[in-house]
N, C-alpha and C positions, 0 to 999 in steps of 0.2 A: 549480305554479299560476300561471296567466296573470295579465297585467295587471288584466282586468276582475274575475278570482275575488279578486284581492287587493283591489281597490277595494269588492266587495261587502262583502267581511268587514269592512273599514276601516268602510264606511258602515254596516252594522249596529251596530260598536261605538258610532259617532258617535251613534246614536239612542238606545243604552242610556245612555251619557253625560249626553246632554241629559235625559233622566228622572231620573238621579241628582242633577243640577245644580238641576232643580225643588224637589227636599226640599231642599235646604240652601242657605244664605245664604253665598256666597263672601266674603271679606274686601275692604273696601275696596281696602286696600295692593294686593292681586292684580288688583283690577280697574284701578286708575290705571297699575301698572306695566305693564298689557297695552296700555294706550292708547299711552303713551310707546314702547313696543316696537314697535307696529305702526306708528307714525309713523316711527320711526328706520329699520326694515327697508325700508318701502315705498320710502322716498325713498333708501335705499342702493340700492337697484335702479335708481334714476334717475340716480345718479353721486354723491350725498351722501356725504360722510364722517363726519358726526356720529354718536355714539353715543347710546344711550338715555339716559345718563345725562347726555349734553351737550342731549338735547332738552327734558327736564323743566325747568331753568331758562329756555329760551331760549321755551317755550310758557306757562309759568306767570308769569314775571317779566319777560319780554323780555331776557333777560340773553343776549349774543351769546356763542357759542362762540369763544374766542380761539384762534388759530392755525389756525382753518376759513376757508373762503372766504366773501366776502359773500353769491356766490350759492348757496352751500350754506344758510348761515343763512335766506336769504330764502326758498329752496326750502322749508325744513322748517317753517319759520314758517306760510306760506300753507298748505302741506297742513294742518298742524296744525289751521288754522280750519274747512278744509275736513271732516277728521276729526270735528270737534266737532259740526258741521252734522249728521253721519250719528248721532253718538252722541246727538244730541238728539231726533233723529227718533222719531216713535211708532214701538213696538216692531210693531205691525201695523196693516194697512190693510185694509178691508173690500172696498172695489171695486177698487183696484189696487196692485200692488205697487211700481211706479213710473212716473214721469211723463218726458216730454221735459224738462220745466222743471227737474227733479232733476238732470238730467244737465248741462244746461248751468250750473246753478247750481254745480255740484261742480267745472266745469271753470272757471267765473270765480273760484272761491275759490281752488283750488288753483294756478291760473296767473296769479292778478291782477297780479303784479308781474315775470311772466317777458316778456323781450325777445321781441317779434314772435310772441306767442302768440295775440293776439285772443282774450280771455278770453270765454268764453261763445258764442261763435261757430263756427258749423261750418266744417270744412276746405273751402278755395277753391284749393288747390292740389293737384298730382299728388303722390301718397304713393309714395316708392321701394317696390320689392318687399322683402317680408320675406327672410330668410336660408333659410327653408324653400323659396323659390320663389313663396310664394303672394302674390299681387298685391292689394293693397287696392282697392277700389271706386273709379272715378272720382269727383272732386269733384262734379260735377254730380249725382250719383246719392246722395251722402250723406244730404241729407234725407231722401229716399225709403226707404232703407236703416236710418236710425236710427229713422225712423216705424215703421216693419216691425218693428224689433228691439224697441220699446217695446210694440207691440201683442201679440207674441209672450210677453213676459216679463211684462206687467200683471198676468195673470191669476195667476201663480205658480205653484207646483210642482201636479202633479195629485194626489199624495197625499203624506202625510208621510215615507214610507219612500224617496221617490224625492228627498228636498229636496238632497243632496249632488251628486247628479248634476245637477239642474237649475241649481245654482249654478256649477257648472263648466263646464256647456254656456253659460249666460250670460256668463260671464267671457271664455271664447274668443272669441263671437260679437263680442262690444264691442270687442274687440282686432282682429278681422278686420276691421271695418268702418273703424276708425281715424278716427273722426270729426273729431278736432280738428288742427290743426297741430303742435301740440305737446302733451306731458303726457299721451297717451294711456293709458300704462301705470299713472301714478298716478290717474287718473280711473278706469279700468276696476277697480283695485283697491278704490278708494272705494265706486262704484257696489256690487261686489261684497259688501261688507260692509253697505252698506245694504241689501241683499236679504236676506243672513244675519240682520240684526238682524230684518227682517220675517218671517223664518221661524223665529225664537225661536233662533237658534244664535250662537255668538260670532263675533268678526271671523275673517276670514283673514288671516294673518301669514306673508310669505314669510322665515323666517330665514333670516340670511345663509349658513349653512352649506347651506341646501337651493336657493340661489338658481341654482345650475348644472343641478339636477335641475328647477326650476320652468321655465326657459327651454327645457331639452330637452323637456320634456312639453309647451309651447307649440309647438314644432315639429312633435311628433308630431300634436297637435290639428288643426295647420293641414292635414296630410296624412290627416284624418279618422280619425284613431285616438285618439279622447277619453281613453280609460281611464287612461293615466298622469297627465294633468292633474287628472283627477278622484280619482286617487289621491292626488295632492300635495296637494289642497285636505282631503280627508278625513283625512290624517296630520297636517296644520297643525291642524284642529280638534281632533283626539284631545289633541295636545299642550297646547293651549290648555286644553281641559277638565281637563286633569291640574293645569296650574298654578291654576287657579280652584277646582277641588276640595281641591286640597292642605291649604290651611289652612282650608277649612270645616268648621262644627261639624258631626259626625256623619258625615265622610267618611272614606274608607280613606285613611292616610296615606301619603305617598310616603315609600319607603325606598332606601337605596343598594342595587343589585343585587346586590352583593358579600354582603349579608347572605343572600341567597337562594341564591348560587350556590356551593354545597359538593359536594366529593367529584367522583365522577364527572360530574355534570349541569353543572358548570361551564362547560365548552367550550360545551356545547350551548345553554345561557341566553344566554351573550354572543352566540354566533353568531345565535341567535333573534332577540336585541335588534337585531342589525345588518343583519338580511333583514327587519326588520317585522313579524315573526311574534309578537313579544313587543312588548307596548307598553312604553315607556319615556319619561322626560323627561330632558334633558341639563341640569345646571345646574353652572356653573362646572367642567367640565370631568368631572363625577361622573354615571352613569347611575341614574336612579333609576325605582323602579316600586313597585307595590302588591301588597297579598295577592291581591286580585281579579283583577288583571291576570296574576299567576302562575299563577292556578288556571284562569283562562280559556285560557292558553297550554298547559297540561298536559293541560286537558281537549280541546282542538281539535287538538293535535300529531299531524300525520301520521306513519307508520312510516317514510317515506323521506326525512323532512324532511333528513336530514344529507347527503344526494345532491345536494340542490337547488341549481344555480348559481346565485350572486351576480347583481345587477343589472349590466348594463352602464352606464355614464356616457355621454352622449352629450359631445362636445366644447363647452362652453358659451361660447366666446370670440365667437361670433356672437350676441348678445343681439338682443330686439326693439327697435324704437324707442321711447324711454323716454316 
């Protein structure tokens, strides 16, 4: 199965889970935990070392995380303000999904105390080439490029089934423009989550264990191969759905994979989970799944699945500018 086929299968699962979530009310504890997790993970990609547990008191009560640098605390606090802007935005808009003012406002909030960031103002300096070799547009073209980007994205996805691919494309295109002098990665993830909110989907969270895959997928997208990045977005949304649905009334509860993995099928189930064929959620080192996900895997399992080669991971050392 190639990257596009894997993404299409995952995107279909996202749409099914979105329908399930509409029928239940996720516990507020899970919703709040997702917010802190997203802030911690996005800032970790930008260099912060704060954990989700340290993010919560910082954002709720202005309790600085001891043992962490001032820059890390400031970054997380400012990103938290921007993330709350996204969280409080209307879930949908009739005329436009995104505006120039919203992109600039998210940067102004996320980078308001960053040295030399020029909060809310477009880039005026030449940006270095990305590790993939792709070169951002020159500074004088940024206003034109960002206006064209908003015009492209503002109308929203063409149809419900294409929401995830549209989100992944919007994510990569904004990073490619590199519209600000700094904090482009953080702002792009904030804009992505604003678009997700307006399409009725939960936020995109690049969890720490997936950071290398995310960076590698961005390099592939720079080379006009969008499917690995689209797959990263889809898998993140599926994991988020799992967390939100786990404690929801009427939802299929998450259970340890070990409860389903008995006899001769044990190795196959763990291998399927590792390769992304079987949906799982990892918590505290334990793989969790549901009866529905097991049934979906068994119903769609190809006969030659055992011979499929695992993914190769690209070298994650050369990350995008943050």
